[in-house]
Backbone of each chain as nested JSON, in Angstrom:
{
  "chains": [
    {"id": "A", "residues": [
      {"number": 1, "name": "MET", "atoms": {"N": [28.402, -210.947, -81.937], "CA": [28.147, -209.881, -80.937], "C": [28.723, -210.31, -79.584]}},
      {"number": 2, "name": "ILE", "atoms": {"N": [29.601, -209.503, -79.049], "CA": [30.211, -209.793, -77.752], "C": [29.663, -208.798, -76.738]}},
      {"number": 3, "name": "LYS", "atoms": {"N": [29.212, -209.323, -75.607], "CA": [28.741, -208.432, -74.542], "C": [29.812, -208.34, -73.465]}},
      {"number": 4, "name": "ALA", "atoms": {"N": [30.016, -207.169, -72.953], "CA": [31.039, -206.985, -71.926], "C": [30.519, -206.068, -70.835]}},
      {"number": 5, "name": "ARG", "atoms": {"N": [31.034, -206.273, -69.657], "CA": [30.739, -205.369, -68.543], "C": [32.048, -204.749, -68.068]}},
      {"number": 6, "name": "VAL", "atoms": {"N": [32.079, -203.43, -68.069], "CA": [33.249, -202.691, -67.597], "C": [32.882, -202.054, -66.261]}},
      {"number": 7, "name": "THR", "atoms": {"N": [33.673, -202.32, -65.238], "CA": [33.417, -201.738, -63.925], "C": [34.54, -200.773, -63.583]}},
      {"number": 8, "name": "VAL", "atoms": {"N": [34.167, -199.548, -63.233], "CA": [35.139, -198.501, -62.906], "C": [34.938, -198.111, -61.446]}},
      {"number": 9, "name": "THR", "atoms": {"N": [35.977, -198.253, -60.646], "CA": [35.872, -197.924, -59.221], "C": [37.009, -196.989, -58.837]}},
      {"number": 10, "name": "LEU", "atoms": {"N": [36.775, -196.212, -57.798], "CA": [37.834, -195.328, -57.296], "C": [38.967, -196.167, -56.71]}},
      {"number": 11, "name": "LYS", "atoms": {"N": [40.194, -195.723, -56.921], "CA": [41.334, -196.398, -56.317], "C": [41.264, -196.273, -54.804]}},
      {"number": 12, "name": "ASN", "atoms": {"N": [41.872, -197.236, -54.113], "CA": [41.972, -197.139, -52.661], "C": [42.7, -195.853, -52.29]}},
      {"number": 13, "name": "GLY", "atoms": {"N": [42.208, -195.182, -51.268], "CA": [42.877, -193.975, -50.813], "C": [42.295, -192.712, -51.403]}},
      {"number": 14, "name": "VAL", "atoms": {"N": [41.529, -192.832, -52.485], "CA": [40.883, -191.657, -53.061], "C": [39.591, -191.402, -52.29]}},
      {"number": 15, "name": "LEU", "atoms": {"N": [39.43, -190.189, -51.811], "CA": [38.23, -189.857, -51.026], "C": [36.972, -190.013, -51.869]}},
      {"number": 16, "name": "ASP", "atoms": {"N": [35.891, -190.511, -51.259], "CA": [34.629, -190.715, -51.972], "C": [33.488, -190.111, -51.159]}},
      {"number": 17, "name": "PRO", "atoms": {"N": [33.312, -188.79, -51.235], "CA": [32.262, -188.145, -50.434], "C": [30.861, -188.64, -50.788]}},
      {"number": 18, "name": "GLN", "atoms": {"N": [30.658, -189.012, -52.055], "CA": [29.344, -189.522, -52.467], "C": [29.053, -190.838, -51.739]}},
      {"number": 19, "name": "GLY", "atoms": {"N": [30.056, -191.713, -51.718], "CA": [29.886, -192.98, -51.004], "C": [29.622, -192.746, -49.521]}},
      {"number": 20, "name": "LYS", "atoms": {"N": [30.349, -191.775, -48.951], "CA": [30.166, -191.469, -47.524], "C": [28.756, -190.98, -47.258]}},
      {"number": 21, "name": "ALA", "atoms": {"N": [28.229, -190.139, -48.147], "CA": [26.868, -189.629, -47.98], "C": [25.86, -190.779, -48.046]}},
      {"number": 22, "name": "ILE", "atoms": {"N": [26.101, -191.727, -48.959], "CA": [25.205, -192.882, -49.065], "C": [25.252, -193.699, -47.778]}},
      {"number": 23, "name": "GLY", "atoms": {"N": [26.481, -193.883, -47.239], "CA": [26.614, -194.623, -45.98], "C": [25.838, -193.959, -44.855]}},
      {"number": 24, "name": "HIS", "atoms": {"N": [25.939, -192.625, -44.766], "CA": [25.194, -191.898, -43.734], "C": [23.696, -192.064, -43.932]}},
      {"number": 25, "name": "ALA", "atoms": {"N": [23.256, -191.982, -45.194], "CA": [21.822, -192.11, -45.472], "C": [21.323, -193.498, -45.068]}},
      {"number": 26, "name": "LEU", "atoms": {"N": [22.143, -194.533, -45.335], "CA": [21.736, -195.888, -44.956], "C": [21.625, -196.004, -43.438]}},
      {"number": 27, "name": "SER", "atoms": {"N": [22.591, -195.421, -42.712], "CA": [22.51, -195.453, -41.248], "C": [21.253, -194.715, -40.784]}},
      {"number": 28, "name": "GLY", "atoms": {"N": [20.961, -193.592, -41.419], "CA": [19.771, -192.827, -41.065], "C": [18.483, -193.594, -41.305]}},
      {"number": 29, "name": "LEU", "atoms": {"N": [18.506, -194.514, -42.281], "CA": [17.319, -195.332, -42.566], "C": [17.204, -196.513, -41.612]}},
      {"number": 30, "name": "GLY", "atoms": {"N": [18.176, -196.652, -40.702], "CA": [18.08, -197.703, -39.701], "C": [18.906, -198.938, -39.999]}},
      {"number": 31, "name": "PHE", "atoms": {"N": [19.734, -198.898, -41.027], "CA": [20.597, -200.04, -41.31], "C": [21.856, -199.925, -40.451]}},
      {"number": 32, "name": "ASP", "atoms": {"N": [21.955, -200.789, -39.448], "CA": [23.111, -200.744, -38.559], "C": [24.269, -201.529, -39.177]}},
      {"number": 33, "name": "GLY", "atoms": {"N": [25.45, -201.201, -38.731], "CA": [26.604, -201.999, -39.106], "C": [27.075, -201.78, -40.527]}},
      {"number": 34, "name": "VAL", "atoms": {"N": [26.677, -200.65, -41.127], "CA": [27.189, -200.345, -42.456], "C": [28.557, -199.691, -42.306]}},
      {"number": 35, "name": "GLY", "atoms": {"N": [29.565, -200.326, -42.867], "CA": [30.912, -199.759, -42.819], "C": [31.125, -198.86, -44.022]}},
      {"number": 36, "name": "SER", "atoms": {"N": [32.243, -199.03, -44.69], "CA": [32.54, -198.126, -45.805], "C": [31.609, -198.406, -46.984]}},
      {"number": 37, "name": "VAL", "atoms": {"N": [31.222, -197.355, -47.669], "CA": [30.459, -197.463, -48.923], "C": [31.245, -196.695, -49.977]}},
      {"number": 38, "name": "ARG", "atoms": {"N": [31.487, -197.319, -51.122], "CA": [32.177, -196.625, -52.212], "C": [31.392, -196.831, -53.487]}},
      {"number": 39, "name": "GLN", "atoms": {"N": [31.197, -195.728, -54.205], "CA": [30.395, -195.834, -55.416], "C": [31.272, -195.842, -56.653]}},
      {"number": 40, "name": "GLY", "atoms": {"N": [30.892, -196.646, -57.624], "CA": [31.59, -196.687, -58.903], "C": [30.589, -196.722, -60.044]}},
      {"number": 41, "name": "LYS", "atoms": {"N": [31.104, -196.971, -61.235], "CA": [30.266, -196.976, -62.432], "C": [30.396, -198.31, -63.135]}},
      {"number": 42, "name": "VAL", "atoms": {"N": [29.354, -198.675, -63.848], "CA": [29.405, -199.892, -64.641], "C": [28.876, -199.57, -66.038]}},
      {"number": 43, "name": "PHE", "atoms": {"N": [29.521, -200.133, -67.036], "CA": [29.103, -199.924, -68.426], "C": [28.867, -201.289, -69.065]}},
      {"number": 44, "name": "ASP", "atoms": {"N": [27.679, -201.5, -69.592], "CA": [27.392, -202.717, -70.357], "C": [27.503, -202.365, -71.827]}},
      {"number": 45, "name": "ILE", "atoms": {"N": [28.492, -202.952, -72.48], "CA": [28.835, -202.558, -73.85], "C": [28.733, -203.756, -74.769]}},
      {"number": 46, "name": "GLU", "atoms": {"N": [28.108, -203.552, -75.93], "CA": [28.07, -204.588, -76.958], "C": [29.042, -204.235, -78.069]}},
      {"number": 47, "name": "ILE", "atoms": {"N": [29.857, -205.228, -78.448], "CA": [30.851, -205.034, -79.504], "C": [30.494, -205.992, -80.637]}},
      {"number": 48, "name": "GLU", "atoms": {"N": [30.463, -205.478, -81.86], "CA": [30.179, -206.353, -82.992], "C": [31.368, -207.26, -83.284]}},
      {"number": 49, "name": "GLY", "atoms": {"N": [31.083, -208.422, -83.862], "CA": [32.149, -209.356, -84.218], "C": [32.286, -210.468, -83.187]}},
      {"number": 50, "name": "ASP", "atoms": {"N": [33.218, -211.375, -83.447], "CA": [33.382, -212.545, -82.584], "C": [34.795, -212.694, -82.036]}},
      {"number": 51, "name": "ASP", "atoms": {"N": [35.664, -211.712, -82.287], "CA": [37.052, -211.825, -81.848], "C": [37.168, -211.314, -80.409]}},
      {"number": 52, "name": "ARG", "atoms": {"N": [37.139, -212.24, -79.471], "CA": [37.08, -211.846, -78.065], "C": [38.367, -211.152, -77.607]}},
      {"number": 53, "name": "ALA", "atoms": {"N": [39.5, -211.616, -78.129], "CA": [40.77, -211.0, -77.718], "C": [40.828, -209.553, -78.183]}},
      {"number": 54, "name": "ALA", "atoms": {"N": [40.42, -209.318, -79.451], "CA": [40.434, -207.944, -79.978], "C": [39.443, -207.081, -79.216]}},
      {"number": 55, "name": "ALA", "atoms": {"N": [38.273, -207.658, -78.896], "CA": [37.258, -206.893, -78.167], "C": [37.789, -206.488, -76.795]}},
      {"number": 56, "name": "GLU", "atoms": {"N": [38.474, -207.414, -76.132], "CA": [39.0, -207.091, -74.8], "C": [40.064, -205.998, -74.894]}},
      {"number": 57, "name": "ALA", "atoms": {"N": [40.919, -206.085, -75.903], "CA": [41.942, -205.043, -76.083], "C": [41.279, -203.696, -76.353]}},
      {"number": 58, "name": "ASP", "atoms": {"N": [40.25, -203.701, -77.225], "CA": [39.517, -202.468, -77.523], "C": [38.889, -201.883, -76.253]}},
      {"number": 59, "name": "LEU", "atoms": {"N": [38.283, -202.759, -75.447], "CA": [37.598, -202.277, -74.244], "C": [38.595, -201.646, -73.273]}},
      {"number": 60, "name": "LYS", "atoms": {"N": [39.783, -202.244, -73.164], "CA": [40.79, -201.648, -72.275], "C": [41.227, -200.286, -72.81]}},
      {"number": 61, "name": "ALA", "atoms": {"N": [41.354, -200.189, -74.138], "CA": [41.717, -198.894, -74.719], "C": [40.612, -197.864, -74.463]}},
      {"number": 62, "name": "MET", "atoms": {"N": [39.332, -198.302, -74.564], "CA": [38.207, -197.392, -74.278], "C": [38.289, -196.874, -72.844]}},
      {"number": 63, "name": "CYS", "atoms": {"N": [38.632, -197.771, -71.918], "CA": [38.743, -197.358, -70.511], "C": [39.845, -196.327, -70.357]}},
      {"number": 64, "name": "ASP", "atoms": {"N": [41.005, -196.605, -70.981], "CA": [42.132, -195.687, -70.826], "C": [41.822, -194.319, -71.42]}},
      {"number": 65, "name": "LYS", "atoms": {"N": [41.067, -194.31, -72.535], "CA": [40.854, -193.052, -73.236], "C": [39.632, -192.285, -72.761]}},
      {"number": 66, "name": "LEU", "atoms": {"N": [38.569, -193.003, -72.342], "CA": [37.31, -192.297, -72.078], "C": [36.6, -192.718, -70.795]}},
      {"number": 67, "name": "LEU", "atoms": {"N": [36.485, -194.028, -70.587], "CA": [35.542, -194.482, -69.556], "C": [36.067, -194.281, -68.136]}},
      {"number": 68, "name": "ALA", "atoms": {"N": [37.379, -194.34, -67.961], "CA": [37.94, -194.214, -66.616], "C": [38.97, -193.093, -66.587]}},
      {"number": 69, "name": "ASN", "atoms": {"N": [39.086, -192.448, -65.44], "CA": [40.185, -191.515, -65.197], "C": [41.237, -192.314, -64.424]}},
      {"number": 70, "name": "THR", "atoms": {"N": [42.258, -192.789, -65.147], "CA": [43.177, -193.764, -64.532], "C": [44.074, -193.138, -63.472]}},
      {"number": 71, "name": "VAL", "atoms": {"N": [44.013, -191.827, -63.306], "CA": [44.756, -191.218, -62.198], "C": [44.11, -191.611, -60.866]}},
      {"number": 72, "name": "ILE", "atoms": {"N": [42.78, -191.652, -60.861], "CA": [42.085, -191.9, -59.587], "C": [41.198, -193.142, -59.637]}},
      {"number": 73, "name": "GLU", "atoms": {"N": [41.053, -193.77, -60.801], "CA": [40.117, -194.891, -60.906], "C": [40.789, -196.154, -61.449]}},
      {"number": 74, "name": "ASP", "atoms": {"N": [40.316, -197.287, -60.978], "CA": [40.688, -198.591, -61.539], "C": [39.538, -199.08, -62.406]}},
      {"number": 75, "name": "TYR", "atoms": {"N": [39.86, -199.945, -63.366], "CA": [38.768, -200.544, -64.132], "C": [38.999, -202.041, -64.293]}},
      {"number": 76, "name": "SER", "atoms": {"N": [37.897, -202.752, -64.509], "CA": [38.015, -204.172, -64.844], "C": [37.049, -204.463, -65.985]}},
      {"number": 77, "name": "VAL", "atoms": {"N": [37.482, -205.314, -66.893], "CA": [36.704, -205.67, -68.072], "C": [36.352, -207.147, -67.983]}},
      {"number": 78, "name": "THR", "atoms": {"N": [35.073, -207.475, -68.101], "CA": [34.629, -208.867, -68.088], "C": [33.808, -209.129, -69.333]}},
      {"number": 79, "name": "LEU", "atoms": {"N": [34.227, -210.087, -70.139], "CA": [33.399, -210.494, -71.276], "C": [32.359, -211.482, -70.777]}},
      {"number": 80, "name": "ILE", "atoms": {"N": [31.121, -211.323, -71.256], "CA": [30.023, -212.159, -70.758], "C": [29.749, -213.284, -71.757]}}
    ]},
    {"id": "B", "residues": [
      {"number": 1, "name": "MET", "atoms": {"N": [33.399, -209.052, -40.855], "CA": [33.21, -208.022, -41.907], "C": [32.868, -208.699, -43.23]}},
      {"number": 2, "name": "ILE", "atoms": {"N": [31.751, -208.361, -43.789], "CA": [31.325, -208.919, -45.071], "C": [31.426, -207.826, -46.127]}},
      {"number": 3, "name": "LYS", "atoms": {"N": [32.05, -208.152, -47.245], "CA": [32.116, -207.189, -48.344], "C": [31.125, -207.595, -49.414]}},
      {"number": 4, "name": "ALA", "atoms": {"N": [30.45, -206.627, -49.961], "CA": [29.455, -206.926, -50.987], "C": [29.568, -205.922, -52.117]}},
      {"number": 5, "name": "ARG", "atoms": {"N": [29.188, -206.364, -53.29], "CA": [29.095, -205.457, -54.438], "C": [27.656, -205.455, -54.924]}},
      {"number": 6, "name": "VAL", "atoms": {"N": [27.06, -204.268, -54.963], "CA": [25.695, -204.095, -55.458], "C": [25.789, -203.41, -56.824]}},
      {"number": 7, "name": "THR", "atoms": {"N": [25.177, -204.021, -57.827], "CA": [25.19, -203.438, -59.169], "C": [23.773, -203.036, -59.541]}},
      {"number": 8, "name": "VAL", "atoms": {"N": [23.6, -201.778, -59.935], "CA": [22.287, -201.244, -60.294], "C": [22.332, -200.859, -61.77]}},
      {"number": 9, "name": "THR", "atoms": {"N": [21.456, -201.459, -62.549], "CA": [21.421, -201.165, -63.991], "C": [20.002, -200.806, -64.4]}},
      {"number": 10, "name": "LEU", "atoms": {"N": [19.886, -200.043, -65.478], "CA": [18.563, -199.702, -65.999], "C": [17.879, -200.954, -66.533]}},
      {"number": 11, "name": "LYS", "atoms": {"N": [16.583, -201.056, -66.337], "CA": [15.819, -202.164, -66.918], "C": [15.852, -202.079, -68.436]}},
      {"number": 12, "name": "ASN", "atoms": {"N": [15.705, -203.238, -69.073], "CA": [15.583, -203.242, -70.534], "C": [14.387, -202.388, -70.945]}},
      {"number": 13, "name": "GLY", "atoms": {"N": [14.579, -201.615, -71.995], "CA": [13.475, -200.808, -72.496], "C": [13.462, -199.405, -71.957]}},
      {"number": 14, "name": "VAL", "atoms": {"N": [14.207, -199.158, -70.875], "CA": [14.299, -197.797, -70.345], "C": [15.372, -197.057, -71.142]}},
      {"number": 15, "name": "LEU", "atoms": {"N": [15.031, -195.902, -71.665], "CA": [15.986, -195.129, -72.465], "C": [17.184, -194.713, -71.62]}},
      {"number": 16, "name": "ASP", "atoms": {"N": [18.377, -194.732, -72.224], "CA": [19.601, -194.372, -71.51], "C": [20.397, -193.376, -72.358]}},
      {"number": 17, "name": "PRO", "atoms": {"N": [20.008, -192.095, -72.325], "CA": [20.702, -191.103, -73.154], "C": [22.175, -190.966, -72.796]}},
      {"number": 18, "name": "GLN", "atoms": {"N": [22.503, -191.161, -71.518], "CA": [23.903, -191.065, -71.102], "C": [24.733, -192.168, -71.772]}},
      {"number": 19, "name": "GLY", "atoms": {"N": [24.172, -193.379, -71.756], "CA": [24.866, -194.485, -72.429], "C": [25.011, -194.219, -73.916]}},
      {"number": 20, "name": "LYS", "atoms": {"N": [23.974, -193.671, -74.513], "CA": [24.027, -193.373, -75.947], "C": [25.108, -192.343, -76.251]}},
      {"number": 21, "name": "ALA", "atoms": {"N": [25.209, -191.336, -75.396], "CA": [26.248, -190.314, -75.594], "C": [27.637, -190.941, -75.49]}},
      {"number": 22, "name": "ILE", "atoms": {"N": [27.81, -191.853, -74.555], "CA": [29.105, -192.528, -74.409], "C": [29.404, -193.343, -75.659]}},
      {"number": 23, "name": "GLY", "atoms": {"N": [28.379, -194.029, -76.187], "CA": [28.567, -194.805, -77.416], "C": [29.002, -193.922, -78.575]}},
      {"number": 24, "name": "HIS", "atoms": {"N": [28.363, -192.754, -78.709], "CA": [28.738, -191.822, -79.776], "C": [30.171, -191.346, -79.582]}},
      {"number": 25, "name": "ALA", "atoms": {"N": [30.522, -191.045, -78.33], "CA": [31.879, -190.556, -78.056], "C": [32.908, -191.626, -78.411]}},
      {"number": 26, "name": "LEU", "atoms": {"N": [32.586, -192.887, -78.102], "CA": [33.521, -193.975, -78.435], "C": [33.69, -194.09, -79.95]}},
      {"number": 27, "name": "SER", "atoms": {"N": [32.584, -194.002, -80.687], "CA": [32.681, -194.04, -82.154], "C": [33.525, -192.872, -82.651]}},
      {"number": 28, "name": "GLY", "atoms": {"N": [33.318, -191.7, -82.056], "CA": [34.08, -190.521, -82.449], "C": [35.567, -190.671, -82.189]}},
      {"number": 29, "name": "LEU", "atoms": {"N": [35.907, -191.472, -81.19], "CA": [37.323, -191.707, -80.883], "C": [37.929, -192.772, -81.801]}},
      {"number": 30, "name": "GLY", "atoms": {"N": [37.106, -193.337, -82.681], "CA": [37.651, -194.293, -83.642], "C": [37.401, -195.743, -83.293]}},
      {"number": 31, "name": "PHE", "atoms": {"N": [36.626, -196.013, -82.253], "CA": [36.314, -197.408, -81.93], "C": [35.137, -197.849, -82.795]}},
      {"number": 32, "name": "ASP", "atoms": {"N": [35.409, -198.721, -83.753], "CA": [34.35, -199.205, -84.639], "C": [33.623, -200.376, -83.981]}},
      {"number": 33, "name": "GLY", "atoms": {"N": [32.404, -200.582, -84.429], "CA": [31.684, -201.779, -84.006], "C": [31.143, -201.718, -82.6]}},
      {"number": 34, "name": "VAL", "atoms": {"N": [31.044, -200.502, -82.041], "CA": [30.438, -200.39, -80.717], "C": [28.925, -200.38, -80.887]}},
      {"number": 35, "name": "GLY", "atoms": {"N": [28.261, -201.346, -80.29], "CA": [26.806, -201.399, -80.34], "C": [26.228, -200.61, -79.18]}},
      {"number": 36, "name": "SER", "atoms": {"N": [25.277, -201.208, -78.495], "CA": [24.631, -200.465, -77.418], "C": [25.58, -200.294, -76.233]}},
      {"number": 37, "name": "VAL", "atoms": {"N": [25.486, -199.136, -75.581], "CA": [26.215, -198.874, -74.334], "C": [25.182, -198.466, -73.3]}},
      {"number": 38, "name": "ARG", "atoms": {"N": [25.204, -199.099, -72.139], "CA": [24.272, -198.721, -71.065], "C": [25.061, -198.521, -69.785]}},
      {"number": 39, "name": "GLN", "atoms": {"N": [24.772, -197.417, -69.1], "CA": [25.532, -197.136, -67.893], "C": [24.735, -197.459, -66.644]}},
      {"number": 40, "name": "GLY", "atoms": {"N": [25.414, -197.995, -65.663], "CA": [24.795, -198.278, -64.38], "C": [25.703, -197.851, -63.244]}},
      {"number": 41, "name": "LYS", "atoms": {"N": [25.331, -198.24, -62.044], "CA": [26.089, -197.85, -60.853], "C": [26.525, -199.087, -60.095]}},
      {"number": 42, "name": "VAL", "atoms": {"N": [27.621, -198.953, -59.384], "CA": [28.068, -200.062, -58.549], "C": [28.403, -199.501, -57.166]}},
      {"number": 43, "name": "PHE", "atoms": {"N": [28.029, -200.244, -56.133], "CA": [28.315, -199.826, -54.764], "C": [29.091, -200.948, -54.082]}},
      {"number": 44, "name": "ASP", "atoms": {"N": [30.264, -200.615, -53.553], "CA": [31.022, -201.585, -52.749], "C": [30.764, -201.256, -51.293]}},
      {"number": 45, "name": "ILE", "atoms": {"N": [30.093, -202.174, -50.609], "CA": [29.606, -201.9, -49.254], "C": [30.194, -202.916, -48.286]}},
      {"number": 46, "name": "GLU", "atoms": {"N": [30.655, -202.429, -47.144], "CA": [31.124, -203.321, -46.08], "C": [30.074, -203.374, -44.978]}},
      {"number": 47, "name": "ILE", "atoms": {"N": [29.756, -204.594, -44.56], "CA": [28.759, -204.795, -43.51], "C": [29.464, -205.463, -42.335]}},
      {"number": 48, "name": "GLU", "atoms": {"N": [29.252, -204.946, -41.135], "CA": [29.878, -205.571, -39.97], "C": [29.171, -206.876, -39.629]}},
      {"number": 49, "name": "GLY", "atoms": {"N": [29.894, -207.8, -38.996], "CA": [29.323, -209.078, -38.6], "C": [29.685, -210.178, -39.586]}},
      {"number": 50, "name": "ASP", "atoms": {"N": [29.206, -211.395, -39.29], "CA": [29.551, -212.558, -40.106], "C": [28.331, -213.284, -40.651]}},
      {"number": 51, "name": "ASP", "atoms": {"N": [27.139, -212.754, -40.426], "CA": [25.909, -213.437, -40.845], "C": [25.609, -213.076, -42.299]}},
      {"number": 52, "name": "ARG", "atoms": {"N": [26.04, -213.949, -43.207], "CA": [25.94, -213.615, -44.625], "C": [24.488, -213.537, -45.098]}},
      {"number": 53, "name": "ALA", "atoms": {"N": [23.631, -214.41, -44.559], "CA": [22.226, -214.392, -44.977], "C": [21.56, -213.087, -44.555]}},
      {"number": 54, "name": "ALA", "atoms": {"N": [21.833, -212.658, -43.307], "CA": [21.246, -211.4, -42.834], "C": [21.802, -210.229, -43.631]}},
      {"number": 55, "name": "ALA", "atoms": {"N": [23.101, -210.281, -43.942], "CA": [23.711, -209.191, -44.702], "C": [23.064, -209.089, -46.078]}},
      {"number": 56, "name": "GLU", "atoms": {"N": [22.834, -210.239, -46.703], "CA": [22.245, -210.206, -48.044], "C": [20.823, -209.654, -47.995]}},
      {"number": 57, "name": "ALA", "atoms": {"N": [20.061, -210.064, -46.97], "CA": [18.697, -209.532, -46.835], "C": [18.737, -208.025, -46.617]}},
      {"number": 58, "name": "ASP", "atoms": {"N": [19.682, -207.565, -45.753], "CA": [19.828, -206.124, -45.509], "C": [20.165, -205.388, -46.8]}},
      {"number": 59, "name": "LEU", "atoms": {"N": [21.084, -205.955, -47.573], "CA": [21.515, -205.278, -48.803], "C": [20.358, -205.147, -49.789]}},
      {"number": 60, "name": "LYS", "atoms": {"N": [19.534, -206.196, -49.863], "CA": [18.38, -206.107, -50.764], "C": [17.405, -205.033, -50.288]}},
      {"number": 61, "name": "ALA", "atoms": {"N": [17.236, -204.944, -48.973], "CA": [16.361, -203.896, -48.438], "C": [16.941, -202.514, -48.735]}},
      {"number": 62, "name": "MET", "atoms": {"N": [18.278, -202.374, -48.621], "CA": [18.924, -201.089, -48.947], "C": [18.663, -200.707, -50.399]}},
      {"number": 63, "name": "CYS", "atoms": {"N": [18.719, -201.701, -51.288], "CA": [18.465, -201.428, -52.702], "C": [17.043, -200.954, -52.894]}},
      {"number": 64, "name": "ASP", "atoms": {"N": [16.093, -201.657, -52.256], "CA": [14.684, -201.299, -52.44], "C": [14.394, -199.912, -51.902]}},
      {"number": 65, "name": "LYS", "atoms": {"N": [15.075, -199.549, -50.789], "CA": [14.743, -198.284, -50.14], "C": [15.54, -197.108, -50.66]}},
      {"number": 66, "name": "LEU", "atoms": {"N": [16.801, -197.326, -51.034], "CA": [17.655, -196.175, -51.334], "C": [18.482, -196.317, -52.613]}},
      {"number": 67, "name": "LEU", "atoms": {"N": [19.128, -197.46, -52.781], "CA": [20.179, -197.517, -53.805], "C": [19.631, -197.601, -55.223]}},
      {"number": 68, "name": "ALA", "atoms": {"N": [18.463, -198.217, -55.38], "CA": [17.915, -198.382, -56.725], "C": [16.506, -197.792, -56.788]}},
      {"number": 69, "name": "ASN", "atoms": {"N": [16.144, -197.306, -57.945], "CA": [14.76, -196.919, -58.218], "C": [14.143, -198.109, -58.954]}},
      {"number": 70, "name": "THR", "atoms": {"N": [13.41, -198.935, -58.211], "CA": [12.988, -200.221, -58.78], "C": [11.919, -200.077, -59.864]}},
      {"number": 71, "name": "VAL", "atoms": {"N": [11.43, -198.857, -60.067], "CA": [10.51, -198.656, -61.195], "C": [11.268, -198.807, -62.518]}},
      {"number": 72, "name": "ILE", "atoms": {"N": [12.486, -198.283, -62.547], "CA": [13.244, -198.278, -63.809], "C": [14.571, -199.018, -63.719]}},
      {"number": 73, "name": "GLU", "atoms": {"N": [14.937, -199.497, -62.531], "CA": [16.264, -200.12, -62.382], "C": [16.168, -201.517, -61.783]}},
      {"number": 74, "name": "ASP", "atoms": {"N": [17.083, -202.375, -62.221], "CA": [17.281, -203.684, -61.604], "C": [18.532, -203.63, -60.735]}},
      {"number": 75, "name": "TYR", "atoms": {"N": [18.584, -204.51, -59.747], "CA": [19.825, -204.569, -58.97], "C": [20.23, -206.017, -58.744]}},
      {"number": 76, "name": "SER", "atoms": {"N": [21.525, -206.203, -58.514], "CA": [22.002, -207.524, -58.123], "C": [22.996, -207.354, -56.983]}},
      {"number": 77, "name": "VAL", "atoms": {"N": [22.937, -208.268, -56.035], "CA": [23.789, -208.219, -54.847], "C": [24.724, -209.422, -54.879]}},
      {"number": 78, "name": "THR", "atoms": {"N": [26.02, -209.169, -54.766], "CA": [26.996, -210.26, -54.731], "C": [27.852, -210.111, -53.488]}},
      {"number": 79, "name": "LEU", "atoms": {"N": [27.855, -211.125, -52.637], "CA": [28.765, -211.103, -51.489], "C": [30.125, -211.598, -51.962]}},
      {"number": 80, "name": "ILE", "atoms": {"N": [31.194, -210.912, -51.515], "CA": [32.542, -211.251, -51.981], "C": [33.258, -212.111, -50.931]}}
    ]}
  ]
}
């Protein structure tokens, strides 16, 4: 069993109104000095088997096909 | 300027129908051997100043107050 964490974040330059709203909310709660806030997604995925190279290749294919919109998002795959 | 990544994930035992749907979709796309899938959130936050200890304390307070629902979610703060 291989555990992996996939992190999907917006590419630089892509507007993130959700992140901006969170930043405003944090300032409203009294947190000073909050600069940019950008929100992304994380997926904790378990893959059966022990072939780490194959699992990593599979995970990248999953990102390309389903988990990330590669037009506007970057992803990173980390095996744990 | 301090950059930090906050990761918010569901606690173990909390049902994650969204993650389950993603797992089913991955199986439907032909990815065999996908076990559990759990989805979480990630926030990339910039904090002004150079006091890393204060920034980390602030970030934890932000999680407790806004970014995470600590009844059902865990969070981790990593300064980059």
